N, CA, C and O atoms as CSV, one atom per row, in Angstrom:
chain,resi,resn,atom,element,x,y,z
A,1,MET,N,N,106.664,51.977,26.029
A,1,MET,CA,C,107.695,52.347,25.093
A,1,MET,C,C,108.983,51.634,25.477
A,1,MET,O,O,109.386,51.632,26.640
A,2,HIS,N,N,109.597,51.051,24.518
A,2,HIS,CA,C,110.803,50.262,24.742
A,2,HIS,C,C,112.025,51.040,24.240
A,2,HIS,O,O,112.075,51.470,23.088
A,3,ILE,N,N,113.010,51.211,25.135
A,3,ILE,CA,C,114.256,51.889,24.755
A,3,ILE,C,C,115.250,50.805,24.361
A,3,ILE,O,O,115.513,49.878,25.127
A,4,PRO,N,N,115.802,50.937,23.151
A,4,PRO,CA,C,116.741,49.897,22.710
A,4,PRO,C,C,118.022,49.950,23.533
A,4,PRO,O,O,118.431,51.031,23.955
A,5,PRO,N,N,118.655,48.822,23.769
A,5,PRO,CA,C,119.900,48.808,24.549
A,5,PRO,C,C,121.020,49.487,23.758
A,5,PRO,O,O,121.005,49.532,22.528
A,6,LEU,N,N,121.988,50.011,24.509
A,6,LEU,CA,C,123.153,50.629,23.877
A,6,LEU,C,C,123.971,49.553,23.174
A,6,LEU,O,O,124.017,48.405,23.617
A,7,PRO,N,N,124.620,49.936,22.067
A,7,PRO,CA,C,125.498,48.962,21.413
A,7,PRO,C,C,126.583,48.523,22.376
A,7,PRO,O,O,126.968,49.267,23.278
A,8,ARG,N,N,127.058,47.350,22.183
A,8,ARG,CA,C,128.061,46.758,23.067
A,8,ARG,C,C,129.320,47.624,23.105
A,8,ARG,O,O,129.875,47.935,22.051
A,9,GLY,N,N,129.773,48.013,24.268
A,9,GLY,CA,C,130.988,48.801,24.447
A,9,GLY,C,C,130.795,50.302,24.338
A,9,GLY,O,O,131.757,51.048,24.520
A,10,ALA,N,N,129.591,50.774,24.048
A,10,ALA,CA,C,129.361,52.214,23.891
A,10,ALA,C,C,129.608,52.953,25.204
A,10,ALA,O,O,130.202,54.032,25.206
A,11,LEU,N,N,129.165,52.392,26.297
A,11,LEU,CA,C,129.375,53.018,27.596
A,11,LEU,C,C,130.868,53.081,27.929
A,11,LEU,O,O,131.344,54.078,28.471
A,12,GLN,N,N,131.591,52.033,27.608
A,12,GLN,CA,C,133.033,52.014,27.855
A,12,GLN,C,C,133.739,53.074,27.007
A,12,GLN,O,O,134.636,53.759,27.500
A,13,ARG,N,N,133.343,53.219,25.727
A,13,ARG,CA,C,133.952,54.233,24.861
A,13,ARG,C,C,133.667,55.635,25.386
A,13,ARG,O,O,134.554,56.488,25.382
A,14,ALA,N,N,132.448,55.880,25.835
A,14,ALA,CA,C,132.090,57.192,26.380
A,14,ALA,C,C,132.909,57.503,27.635
A,14,ALA,O,O,133.368,58.631,27.812
A,15,ALA,N,N,133.090,56.518,28.496
A,15,ALA,CA,C,133.896,56.702,29.703
A,15,ALA,C,C,135.352,56.987,29.338
A,15,ALA,O,O,136.002,57.822,29.967
A,16,ASN,N,N,135.861,56.287,28.315
A,16,ASN,CA,C,137.241,56.519,27.880
A,16,ASN,C,C,137.424,57.926,27.325
A,16,ASN,O,O,138.439,58.571,27.587
A,17,VAL,N,N,136.445,58.402,26.557
A,17,VAL,CA,C,136.521,59.755,25.999
A,17,VAL,C,C,136.527,60.781,27.126
A,17,VAL,O,O,137.314,61.727,27.098
A,18,LEU,N,N,135.658,60.603,28.114
A,18,LEU,CA,C,135.615,61.525,29.251
A,18,LEU,C,C,136.923,61.498,30.038
A,18,LEU,O,O,137.403,62.541,30.484
A,19,LEU,N,N,137.490,60.330,30.205
A,19,LEU,CA,C,138.766,60.207,30.903
A,19,LEU,C,C,139.868,60.930,30.145
A,19,LEU,O,O,140.662,61.645,30.756
A,20,VAL,N,N,139.932,60.765,28.852
A,20,VAL,CA,C,140.957,61.434,28.040
A,20,VAL,C,C,140.774,62.949,28.110
A,20,VAL,O,O,141.756,63.680,28.234
A,21,LEU,N,N,139.526,63.433,28.034
A,21,LEU,CA,C,139.285,64.867,28.142
A,21,LEU,C,C,139.702,65.414,29.505
A,21,LEU,O,O,140.296,66.489,29.592
A,22,ALA,N,N,139.395,64.682,30.554
A,22,ALA,CA,C,139.784,65.118,31.897
A,22,ALA,C,C,141.306,65.159,32.035
A,22,ALA,O,O,141.844,66.117,32.591
A,23,LEU,N,N,142.000,64.150,31.547
A,23,LEU,CA,C,143.465,64.126,31.623
A,23,LEU,C,C,144.079,65.232,30.767
A,23,LEU,O,O,145.070,65.839,31.172
A,24,ALA,N,N,143.513,65.501,29.600
A,24,ALA,CA,C,144.018,66.574,28.744
A,24,ALA,C,C,143.840,67.931,29.424
A,24,ALA,O,O,144.723,68.786,29.345
A,25,THR,N,N,142.707,68.130,30.087
A,25,THR,CA,C,142.464,69.379,30.810
A,25,THR,C,C,143.468,69.552,31.944
A,25,THR,O,O,144.029,70.635,32.109
A,26,LEU,N,N,143.700,68.509,32.722
A,26,LEU,CA,C,144.676,68.581,33.807
A,26,LEU,C,C,146.075,68.860,33.281
A,26,LEU,O,O,146.807,69.663,33.858
A,27,ALA,N,N,146.451,68.203,32.191
A,27,ALA,CA,C,147.774,68.427,31.606
A,27,ALA,C,C,147.921,69.869,31.130
A,27,ALA,O,O,148.962,70.489,31.349
A,28,TRP,N,N,146.886,70.408,30.481
A,28,TRP,CA,C,146.931,71.784,30.007
A,28,TRP,C,C,147.068,72.758,31.177
A,28,TRP,O,O,147.853,73.704,31.103
A,29,GLN,N,N,146.328,72.540,32.235
A,29,GLN,CA,C,146.425,73.408,33.406
A,29,GLN,C,C,147.809,73.328,34.037
A,29,GLN,O,O,148.343,74.346,34.477
A,30,TRP,N,N,148.390,72.154,34.088
A,30,TRP,CA,C,149.713,71.984,34.674
A,30,TRP,C,C,150.761,72.672,33.813
A,30,TRP,O,O,151.665,73.315,34.347
A,31,LEU,N,N,150.663,72.552,32.502
A,31,LEU,CA,C,151.652,73.138,31.603
A,31,LEU,C,C,151.575,74.657,31.542
A,31,LEU,O,O,152.588,75.313,31.304
A,32,THR,N,N,150.402,75.224,31.752
A,32,THR,CA,C,150.240,76.671,31.626
A,32,THR,C,C,150.182,77.393,32.968
A,32,THR,O,O,149.914,78.594,33.003
A,33,ARG,N,N,150.423,76.705,34.051
A,33,ARG,CA,C,150.373,77.359,35.355
A,33,ARG,C,C,151.553,78.326,35.491
A,33,ARG,O,O,152.633,78.075,34.957
A,34,PRO,N,N,151.337,79.428,36.206
A,34,PRO,CA,C,152.433,80.368,36.394
A,34,PRO,C,C,153.499,79.759,37.302
A,34,PRO,O,O,153.191,79.049,38.259
A,35,THR,N,N,154.735,80.048,36.986
A,35,THR,CA,C,155.823,79.547,37.819
A,35,THR,C,C,156.092,80.530,38.950
A,35,THR,O,O,155.727,81.703,38.867
A,36,ALA,N,N,156.715,80.053,39.976
A,36,ALA,CA,C,157.037,80.907,41.116
A,36,ALA,C,C,158.110,81.914,40.706
A,36,ALA,O,O,158.996,81.587,39.915
A,37,PRO,N,N,158.038,83.124,41.234
A,37,PRO,CA,C,159.060,84.113,40.884
A,37,PRO,C,C,160.436,83.703,41.413
A,37,PRO,O,O,160.554,83.054,42.452
A,38,HIS,N,N,161.457,84.096,40.679
A,38,HIS,CA,C,162.840,83.858,41.109
A,38,HIS,C,C,163.438,85.222,41.442
A,38,HIS,O,O,164.072,85.859,40.601
A,39,LEU,N,N,163.227,85.655,42.675
A,39,LEU,CA,C,163.696,86.971,43.113
A,39,LEU,C,C,165.170,86.876,43.474
A,39,LEU,O,O,165.546,86.135,44.382
A,40,ASP,N,N,166.007,87.630,42.757
A,40,ASP,CA,C,167.443,87.508,42.985
A,40,ASP,C,C,168.121,88.797,43.432
A,40,ASP,O,O,169.300,88.778,43.786
A,41,LYS,N,N,167.398,89.920,43.422
A,41,LYS,CA,C,168.030,91.178,43.815
A,41,LYS,C,C,166.967,92.155,44.305
A,41,LYS,O,O,165.916,92.304,43.683
A,42,LEU,N,N,167.247,92.811,45.415
A,42,LEU,CA,C,166.370,93.851,45.943
A,42,LEU,C,C,166.768,95.164,45.269
A,42,LEU,O,O,167.913,95.600,45.394
A,43,VAL,N,N,165.834,95.797,44.558
A,43,VAL,CA,C,166.167,97.023,43.816
A,43,VAL,C,C,165.575,98.271,44.446
A,43,VAL,O,O,166.073,99.370,44.201
A,44,VAL,N,N,164.523,98.137,45.252
A,44,VAL,CA,C,163.912,99.281,45.935
A,44,VAL,C,C,163.605,98.880,47.365
A,44,VAL,O,O,163.040,97.817,47.620
A,45,LYS,N,N,163.989,99.750,48.298
A,45,LYS,CA,C,163.588,99.605,49.699
A,45,LYS,C,C,163.318,101.023,50.188
A,45,LYS,O,O,164.239,101.748,50.565
A,46,GLN,N,N,162.043,101.408,50.176
A,46,GLN,CA,C,161.648,102.765,50.525
A,46,GLN,C,C,160.763,102.721,51.757
A,46,GLN,O,O,159.712,102.081,51.735
A,47,PRO,N,N,161.170,103.393,52.840
A,47,PRO,CA,C,160.333,103.395,54.046
A,47,PRO,C,C,159.025,104.140,53.817
A,47,PRO,O,O,158.989,105.180,53.160
A,48,LEU,N,N,157.950,103.583,54.376
A,48,LEU,CA,C,156.626,104.193,54.280
A,48,LEU,C,C,156.077,104.573,55.646
A,48,LEU,O,O,154.954,105.067,55.746
A,49,GLY,N,N,156.848,104.351,56.688
A,49,GLY,CA,C,156.414,104.668,58.047
A,49,GLY,C,C,156.050,103.413,58.808
A,49,GLY,O,O,155.773,102.375,58.207
A,50,ASP,N,N,156.049,103.501,60.126
A,50,ASP,CA,C,155.752,102.419,61.084
A,50,ASP,C,C,156.333,101.069,60.648
A,50,ASP,O,O,155.627,100.061,60.610
A,51,SER,N,N,157.624,101.067,60.323
A,51,SER,CA,C,158.409,99.878,59.928
A,51,SER,C,C,157.830,99.140,58.713
A,51,SER,O,O,158.080,97.950,58.521
A,52,THR,N,N,157.052,99.866,57.895
A,52,THR,CA,C,156.534,99.328,56.643
A,52,THR,C,C,157.377,99.889,55.501
A,52,THR,O,O,157.731,101.068,55.495
A,53,PHE,N,N,157.690,99.028,54.537
A,53,PHE,CA,C,158.533,99.436,53.423
A,53,PHE,C,C,157.892,99.059,52.097
A,53,PHE,O,O,157.152,98.080,52.003
A,54,LEU,N,N,158.189,99.854,51.075
A,54,LEU,CA,C,157.928,99.466,49.698
A,54,LEU,C,C,159.184,98.733,49.240
A,54,LEU,O,O,160.277,99.298,49.231
A,55,TYR,N,N,159.013,97.468,48.859
A,55,TYR,CA,C,160.128,96.674,48.360
A,55,TYR,C,C,159.930,96.402,46.877
A,55,TYR,O,O,158.822,96.099,46.433
A,56,GLY,N,N,160.991,96.511,46.130
A,56,GLY,CA,C,161.001,96.118,44.732
A,56,GLY,C,C,162.058,95.045,44.557
A,56,GLY,O,O,163.191,95.204,45.012
A,57,ALA,N,N,161.694,93.955,43.901
A,57,ALA,CA,C,162.630,92.849,43.720
A,57,ALA,C,C,162.671,92.449,42.251
A,57,ALA,O,O,161.644,92.408,41.573
A,58,ARG,N,N,163.872,92.157,41.775
A,58,ARG,CA,C,164.029,91.724,40.389
A,58,ARG,C,C,163.648,90.262,40.273
A,58,ARG,O,O,164.095,89.426,41.059
A,59,ASP,N,N,162.817,89.963,39.283
A,59,ASP,CA,C,162.401,88.583,38.999
A,59,ASP,C,C,163.194,88.108,37.787
A,59,ASP,O,O,163.018,88.610,36.677
A,60,ASN,N,N,164.061,87.140,38.016
A,60,ASN,CA,C,164.948,86.629,36.977
A,60,ASN,C,C,164.462,85.273,36.487
A,60,ASN,O,O,165.270,84.378,36.237
A,61,ARG,N,N,163.169,85.115,36.351
A,61,ARG,CA,C,162.584,83.837,35.970
A,61,ARG,C,C,162.982,83.399,34.570
A,61,ARG,O,O,163.126,82.204,34.314
A,62,GLY,N,N,163.161,84.343,33.670
A,62,GLY,CA,C,163.434,83.996,32.281
A,62,GLY,C,C,164.891,83.690,31.987
A,62,GLY,O,O,165.210,83.212,30.898
A,63,GLY,N,N,165.780,83.954,32.934
A,63,GLY,CA,C,167.197,83.719,32.681
A,63,GLY,C,C,167.694,84.631,31.568
A,63,GLY,O,O,167.357,85.814,31.522
A,64,ALA,N,N,168.496,84.068,30.675
A,64,ALA,CA,C,169.074,84.860,29.595
A,64,ALA,C,C,168.126,85.024,28.415
A,64,ALA,O,O,168.448,85.748,27.473
A,65,THR,N,N,166.982,84.380,28.439
A,65,THR,CA,C,166.105,84.403,27.268
A,65,THR,C,C,165.091,85.537,27.274
A,65,THR,O,O,164.542,85.864,26.223
A,66,THR,N,N,164.825,86.147,28.428
A,66,THR,CA,C,163.859,87.248,28.497
A,66,THR,C,C,164.398,88.339,29.398
A,66,THR,O,O,165.343,88.131,30.160
A,67,GLY,N,N,163.779,89.510,29.298
A,67,GLY,CA,C,164.178,90.612,30.164
A,67,GLY,C,C,163.677,90.402,31.579
A,67,GLY,O,O,162.862,89.521,31.852
A,68,PHE,N,N,164.185,91.228,32.464
A,68,PHE,CA,C,163.755,91.158,33.856
A,68,PHE,C,C,162.375,91.788,34.008
A,68,PHE,O,O,161.984,92.666,33.239
A,69,SER,N,N,161.658,91.324,35.006
A,69,SER,CA,C,160.486,92.053,35.471
A,69,SER,C,C,160.742,92.366,36.935
A,69,SER,O,O,161.583,91.741,37.580
A,70,TYR,N,N,160.020,93.324,37.438
A,70,TYR,CA,C,160.230,93.770,38.810
A,70,TYR,C,C,158.907,93.699,39.543
A,70,TYR,O,O,157.885,94.196,39.071
A,71,ARG,N,N,158.945,93.069,40.707
A,71,ARG,CA,C,157.749,92.835,41.508
A,71,ARG,C,C,157.826,93.726,42.740
A,71,ARG,O,O,158.872,93.824,43.382
A,72,TYR,N,N,156.700,94.380,43.068
A,72,TYR,CA,C,156.672,95.341,44.170
A,72,TYR,C,C,155.700,94.887,45.253
A,72,TYR,O,O,154.610,94.383,44.982
A,73,TYR,N,N,156.143,95.087,46.489
A,73,TYR,CA,C,155.428,94.614,47.671
A,73,TYR,C,C,155.435,95.711,48.724
A,73,TYR,O,O,156.317,96.570,48.724
A,74,VAL,N,N,154.461,95.687,49.612
A,74,VAL,CA,C,154.490,96.490,50.831
A,74,VAL,C,C,154.495,95.491,51.972
A,74,VAL,O,O,153.559,94.709,52.139
A,75,GLN,N,N,155.562,95.527,52.752
A,75,GLN,CA,C,155.753,94.548,53.832
A,75,GLN,C,C,156.416,95.224,55.025
A,75,GLN,O,O,156.995,96.304,54.915
A,76,GLN,N,N,156.314,94.556,56.161
A,76,GLN,CA,C,157.070,94.974,57.333
A,76,GLN,C,C,158.544,94.666,57.085
A,76,GLN,O,O,158.877,93.793,56.283
A,77,ASP,N,N,159.416,95.384,57.773
A,77,ASP,CA,C,160.853,95.179,57.612
A,77,ASP,C,C,161.213,93.741,57.984
A,77,ASP,O,O,160.819,93.244,59.038
A,78,ALA,N,N,161.964,93.086,57.105
A,78,ALA,CA,C,162.317,91.683,57.326
A,78,ALA,C,C,163.801,91.501,57.643
A,78,ALA,O,O,164.264,90.372,57.801
A,79,GLY,N,N,164.544,92.594,57.736
A,79,GLY,CA,C,165.957,92.478,58.054
A,79,GLY,C,C,166.833,92.662,56.826
A,79,GLY,O,O,166.613,93.566,56.020
A,80,ASP,N,N,167.825,91.798,56.694
A,80,ASP,CA,C,168.774,91.934,55.586
A,80,ASP,C,C,168.136,91.553,54.250
A,80,ASP,O,O,167.017,91.043,54.211
A,81,ASP,N,N,168.860,91.808,53.155
A,81,ASP,CA,C,168.312,91.589,51.816
A,81,ASP,C,C,167.941,90.133,51.555
A,81,ASP,O,O,166.901,89.862,50.955
A,82,ALA,N,N,168.769,89.202,51.994
A,82,ALA,CA,C,168.492,87.779,51.739
A,82,ALA,C,C,167.206,87.343,52.435
A,82,ALA,O,O,166.381,86.653,51.837
A,83,ALA,N,N,167.031,87.740,53.691
A,83,ALA,CA,C,165.815,87.386,54.424
A,83,ALA,C,C,164.591,88.057,53.797
A,83,ALA,O,O,163.515,87.463,53.728
A,84,THR,N,N,164.763,89.288,53.346
A,84,THR,CA,C,163.661,90.006,52.710
A,84,THR,C,C,163.246,89.318,51.415
A,84,THR,O,O,162.053,89.122,51.179
A,85,LEU,N,N,164.209,88.949,50.571
A,85,LEU,CA,C,163.890,88.272,49.308
A,85,LEU,C,C,163.180,86.947,49.560
A,85,LEU,O,O,162.256,86.582,48.833
A,86,GLU,N,N,163.611,86.235,50.586
A,86,GLU,CA,C,162.970,84.962,50.925
A,86,GLU,C,C,161.519,85.187,51.356
A,86,GLU,O,O,160.626,84.434,50.968
A,87,LYS,N,N,161.294,86.218,52.155
A,87,LYS,CA,C,159.936,86.533,52.603
A,87,LYS,C,C,159.071,87.001,51.433
A,87,LYS,O,O,157.909,86.608,51.333
A,88,LEU,N,N,159.617,87.828,50.554
A,88,LEU,CA,C,158.852,88.353,49.428
A,88,LEU,C,C,158.479,87.262,48.434
A,88,LEU,O,O,157.420,87.335,47.811
A,89,ALA,N,N,159.320,86.262,48.278
A,89,ALA,CA,C,159.029,85.172,47.341
A,89,ALA,C,C,157.764,84.425,47.732
A,89,ALA,O,O,157.133,83.799,46.881
A,90,GLN,N,N,157.382,84.478,48.997
A,90,GLN,CA,C,156.168,83.810,49.469
A,90,GLN,C,C,154.945,84.728,49.451
A,90,GLN,O,O,153.825,84.272,49.680
A,91,ALA,N,N,155.154,86.023,49.181
A,91,ALA,CA,C,154.064,87.004,49.237
A,91,ALA,C,C,153.526,87.295,47.835
A,91,ALA,O,O,154.098,86.870,46.832
A,92,SER,N,N,152.429,88.018,47.793
A,92,SER,CA,C,151.826,88.432,46.522
A,92,SER,C,C,152.218,89.876,46.229
A,92,SER,O,O,152.054,90.762,47.068
A,93,ALA,N,N,152.732,90.096,45.037
A,93,ALA,CA,C,153.099,91.449,44.625
A,93,ALA,C,C,151.842,92.221,44.245
A,93,ALA,O,O,150.915,91.658,43.663
A,94,PHE,N,N,151.811,93.502,44.573
A,94,PHE,CA,C,150.680,94.317,44.149
A,94,PHE,C,C,150.954,94.948,42.786
A,94,PHE,O,O,150.033,95.442,42.135
A,95,LEU,N,N,152.225,94.934,42.351
A,95,LEU,CA,C,152.602,95.543,41.079
A,95,LEU,C,C,153.715,94.718,40.451
A,95,LEU,O,O,154.681,94.346,41.117
A,96,VAL,N,N,153.568,94.439,39.164
A,96,VAL,CA,C,154.634,93.802,38.384
A,96,VAL,C,C,154.833,94.682,37.162
A,96,VAL,O,O,153.894,94.930,36.405
A,97,ALA,N,N,156.068,95.154,36.973
A,97,ALA,CA,C,156.355,96.101,35.893
A,97,ALA,C,C,157.758,95.842,35.360
A,97,ALA,O,O,158.499,95.010,35.884
A,98,ASP,N,N,158.107,96.585,34.290
A,98,ASP,CA,C,159.469,96.477,33.774
A,98,ASP,C,C,160.340,97.631,34.263
A,98,ASP,O,O,161.462,97.801,33.788
A,99,ASP,N,N,159.837,98.419,35.200
A,99,ASP,CA,C,160.555,99.561,35.769
A,99,ASP,C,C,161.243,99.123,37.063
A,99,ASP,O,O,160.606,98.582,37.967
A,100,ASP,N,N,162.554,99.369,37.136
A,100,ASP,CA,C,163.292,98.962,38.334
A,100,ASP,C,C,163.448,100.095,39.349
A,100,ASP,O,O,164.192,99.954,40.319
A,101,ALA,N,N,162.763,101.208,39.138
A,101,ALA,CA,C,162.916,102.350,40.043
A,101,ALA,C,C,161.572,103.001,40.342
A,101,ALA,O,O,161.440,104.220,40.223
A,102,VAL,N,N,160.591,102.228,40.719
A,102,VAL,CA,C,159.279,102.756,41.089
A,102,VAL,C,C,159.429,103.604,42.345
A,102,VAL,O,O,160.175,103.257,43.261
A,103,LYS,N,N,158.710,104.718,42.374
A,103,LYS,CA,C,158.729,105.614,43.526
A,103,LYS,C,C,157.355,105.610,44.190
A,103,LYS,O,O,156.336,105.398,43.532
A,104,ALA,N,N,157.341,105.845,45.484
A,104,ALA,CA,C,156.086,105.891,46.237
A,104,ALA,C,C,156.037,107.167,47.046
A,104,ALA,O,O,157.046,107.609,47.596
A,105,GLU,N,N,154.836,107.764,47.116
A,105,GLU,CA,C,154.600,108.941,47.946
A,105,GLU,C,C,153.418,108.644,48.856
A,105,GLU,O,O,152.343,108.263,48.393
A,106,GLN,N,N,153.627,108.821,50.144
A,106,GLN,CA,C,152.580,108.558,51.132
A,106,GLN,C,C,151.593,109.711,51.135
A,106,GLN,O,O,151.985,110.862,51.324
A,107,GLY,N,N,150.315,109.415,50.929
A,107,GLY,CA,C,149.255,110.409,51.017
A,107,GLY,C,C,148.441,110.174,52.273
A,107,GLY,O,O,148.804,109.346,53.108
A,108,GLN,N,N,147.322,110.911,52.412
A,108,GLN,CA,C,146.480,110.737,53.590
A,108,GLN,C,C,145.782,109.386,53.587
A,108,GLN,O,O,145.786,108.673,54.590
A,109,ASP,N,N,145.181,109.040,52.454
A,109,ASP,CA,C,144.378,107.827,52.395
A,109,ASP,C,C,145.008,106.710,51.572
A,109,ASP,O,O,144.547,105.570,51.614
A,110,SER,N,N,146.068,107.037,50.820
A,110,SER,CA,C,146.651,106.016,49.956
A,110,SER,C,C,148.110,106.332,49.678
A,110,SER,O,O,148.631,107.373,50.078
A,111,ILE,N,N,148.741,105.424,48.996
A,111,ILE,CA,C,150.121,105.597,48.553
A,111,ILE,C,C,150.080,105.760,47.044
A,111,ILE,O,O,149.483,104.940,46.346
A,112,THR,N,N,150.704,106.805,46.538
A,112,THR,CA,C,150.766,107.029,45.095
A,112,THR,C,C,152.049,106.401,44.566
A,112,THR,O,O,153.148,106.707,45.027
A,113,ILE,N,N,151.882,105.521,43.592
A,113,ILE,CA,C,153.004,104.803,42.980
A,113,ILE,C,C,153.271,105.424,41.620
A,113,ILE,O,O,152.348,105.591,40.822
A,114,LYS,N,N,154.535,105.771,41.347
A,114,LYS,CA,C,154.918,106.331,40.059
A,114,LYS,C,C,155.750,105.303,39.301
A,114,LYS,O,O,156.808,104.873,39.760
A,115,VAL,N,N,155.243,104.919,38.124
A,115,VAL,CA,C,155.882,103.889,37.301
A,115,VAL,C,C,156.260,104.498,35.963
A,115,VAL,O,O,155.453,105.179,35.330
A,116,ASN,N,N,157.487,104.251,35.538
A,116,ASN,CA,C,157.947,104.692,34.228
A,116,ASN,C,C,158.207,103.443,33.394
A,116,ASN,O,O,159.318,102.912,33.395
A,117,GLY,N,N,157.205,102.984,32.696
A,117,GLY,CA,C,157.369,101.789,31.878
A,117,GLY,C,C,156.087,100.988,31.814
A,117,GLY,O,O,155.010,101.465,32.174
A,118,ARG,N,N,156.227,99.757,31.347
A,118,ARG,CA,C,155.056,98.884,31.202
A,118,ARG,C,C,154.663,98.277,32.535
A,118,ARG,O,O,155.506,97.964,33.376
A,119,VAL,N,N,153.359,98.120,32.704
A,119,VAL,CA,C,152.799,97.462,33.887
A,119,VAL,C,C,152.181,96.153,33.420
A,119,VAL,O,O,151.318,96.148,32.543
A,120,PHE,N,N,152.619,95.052,34.002
A,120,PHE,CA,C,152.111,93.734,33.629
A,120,PHE,C,C,150.966,93.283,34.525
A,120,PHE,O,O,150.066,92.573,34.076
A,121,ASP,N,N,150.996,93.695,35.797
A,121,ASP,CA,C,149.964,93.307,36.754
A,121,ASP,C,C,149.907,94.385,37.832
A,121,ASP,O,O,150.942,94.904,38.250
A,122,TYR,N,N,148.693,94.723,38.283
A,122,TYR,CA,C,148.534,95.776,39.280
A,122,TYR,C,C,147.273,95.536,40.080
A,122,TYR,O,O,146.221,95.224,39.521
A,123,ARG,N,N,147.380,95.682,41.394
A,123,ARG,CA,C,146.227,95.667,42.292
A,123,ARG,C,C,146.253,96.961,43.092
A,123,ARG,O,O,147.319,97.415,43.506
A,124,SER,N,N,145.115,97.540,43.305
A,124,SER,CA,C,145.060,98.842,43.958
A,124,SER,C,C,145.033,98.764,45.483
A,124,SER,O,O,144.865,99.786,46.148
A,125,ASP,N,N,145.193,97.586,46.034
A,125,ASP,CA,C,145.290,97.481,47.487
A,125,ASP,C,C,146.086,96.240,47.867
A,125,ASP,O,O,146.283,95.330,47.062
A,126,ALA,N,N,146.533,96.232,49.107
A,126,ALA,CA,C,147.299,95.092,49.633
A,126,ALA,C,C,147.077,95.028,51.140
A,126,ALA,O,O,146.720,96.020,51.776
A,127,LEU,N,N,147.292,93.857,51.686
A,127,LEU,CA,C,147.242,93.677,53.130
A,127,LEU,C,C,148.667,93.560,53.660
A,127,LEU,O,O,149.478,92.799,53.132
A,128,VAL,N,N,148.957,94.314,54.699
A,128,VAL,CA,C,150.279,94.295,55.315
A,128,VAL,C,C,150.136,93.672,56.691
A,128,VAL,O,O,149.313,94.107,57.496
A,129,ALA,N,N,150.935,92.657,56.959
A,129,ALA,CA,C,150.885,91.983,58.253
A,129,ALA,C,C,151.565,92.854,59.304
A,129,ALA,O,O,152.753,93.160,59.199
A,130,ALA,N,N,150.804,93.245,60.310
A,130,ALA,CA,C,151.331,93.945,61.475
A,130,ALA,C,C,151.448,92.901,62.591
A,130,ALA,O,O,150.977,91.777,62.419
A,131,PRO,N,N,152.053,93.236,63.710
A,131,PRO,CA,C,152.259,92.222,64.758
A,131,PRO,C,C,151.008,91.439,65.165
A,131,PRO,O,O,151.083,90.220,65.319
A,132,ASN,N,N,149.863,92.102,65.344
A,132,ASN,CA,C,148.673,91.389,65.811
A,132,ASN,C,C,147.485,91.475,64.864
A,132,ASN,O,O,146.388,91.039,65.213
A,133,HIS,N,N,147.681,92.022,63.685
A,133,HIS,CA,C,146.569,92.206,62.762
A,133,HIS,C,C,147.102,92.457,61.347
A,133,HIS,O,O,148.311,92.513,61.122
A,134,TYR,N,N,146.177,92.605,60.411
A,134,TYR,CA,C,146.521,93.005,59.050
A,134,TYR,C,C,145.998,94.409,58.823
A,134,TYR,O,O,144.934,94.781,59.318
A,135,ARG,N,N,146.759,95.180,58.068
A,135,ARG,CA,C,146.367,96.547,57.742
A,135,ARG,C,C,146.228,96.654,56.228
A,135,ARG,O,O,147.101,96.201,55.488
A,136,GLN,N,N,145.132,97.252,55.768
A,136,GLN,CA,C,144.915,97.422,54.340
A,136,GLN,C,C,145.615,98.691,53.877
A,136,GLN,O,O,145.514,99.741,54.511
A,137,VAL,N,N,146.329,98.576,52.756
A,137,VAL,CA,C,147.007,99.714,52.148
A,137,VAL,C,C,146.419,99.901,50.759
A,137,VAL,O,O,146.325,98.945,49.988
A,138,ARG,N,N,146.022,101.126,50.436
A,138,ARG,CA,C,145.456,101.432,49.120
A,138,ARG,C,C,146.495,102.182,48.285
A,138,ARG,O,O,147.283,102.975,48.799
A,139,PHE,N,N,146.469,101.904,46.985
A,139,PHE,CA,C,147.418,102.523,46.062
A,139,PHE,C,C,146.679,103.265,44.968
A,139,PHE,O,O,145.572,102.888,44.583
A,140,SER,N,N,147.290,104.305,44.479
A,140,SER,CA,C,146.903,104.898,43.205
A,140,SER,C,C,148.189,104.930,42.376
A,140,SER,O,O,149.286,105.046,42.921
A,141,MET,N,N,148.041,104.826,41.066
A,141,MET,CA,C,149.222,104.685,40.222
A,141,MET,C,C,149.250,105.787,39.179
A,141,MET,O,O,148.233,106.133,38.578
A,142,ILE,N,N,150.449,106.329,38.981
A,142,ILE,CA,C,150.712,107.268,37.895
A,142,ILE,C,C,151.721,106.570,36.991
A,142,ILE,O,O,152.831,106.247,37.417
A,143,GLN,N,N,151.328,106.340,35.741
A,143,GLN,CA,C,152.215,105.668,34.806
A,143,GLN,C,C,152.611,106.639,33.714
A,143,GLN,O,O,151.758,107.188,33.016
A,144,THR,N,N,153.925,106.850,33.567
A,144,THR,CA,C,154.392,107.667,32.456
A,144,THR,C,C,154.628,106.766,31.252
A,144,THR,O,O,154.489,105.546,31.347
A,145,ALA,N,N,154.976,107.350,30.147
A,145,ALA,CA,C,155.065,106.616,28.875
A,145,ALA,C,C,155.860,105.331,29.021
A,145,ALA,O,O,156.957,105.306,29.578
A,146,ALA,N,N,155.269,104.267,28.501
A,146,ALA,CA,C,155.946,102.968,28.505
A,146,ALA,C,C,157.115,103.018,27.549
A,146,ALA,O,O,157.043,103.638,26.487
A,147,ARG,N,N,158.182,102.366,27.932
A,147,ARG,CA,C,159.353,102.272,27.061
A,147,ARG,C,C,159.037,101.407,25.842
A,147,ARG,O,O,158.253,100.462,25.931
A,148,PRO,N,N,159.651,101.735,24.706
A,148,PRO,CA,C,159.386,100.894,23.499
A,148,PRO,C,C,159.955,99.515,23.629
A,148,PRO,O,O,159.818,98.703,22.714
């Protein structure tokens, strides 16, 4: 059985199409990637025991065009507000909400988080860096009515 040869330039056209698709995919991923948070103000610093704190920081990524969001972290004490904001900007928030006054209550096995407003992102656990190890912290969340 004889397979006819490809028309002249067909392989080149196929390679060009694949290249364009690959570049379009990379461009789309670059354009839609999340931007780094712009933490400009510490709004919550609540002690949770053993030099661990619940920190809430205002994310001013949108500038004047959008409202603020607030990112919440559980971290070891980092010192003054500027040093804390710098450290938090490199960490992962376990909660992102539009509430600037989240409260935490320490329980036996977890920390209960009370949120009054919309929740944009939430994880039910986090790792806290201790001097020689990481400690897992579990959360449960109580959300009251979201603001309109």
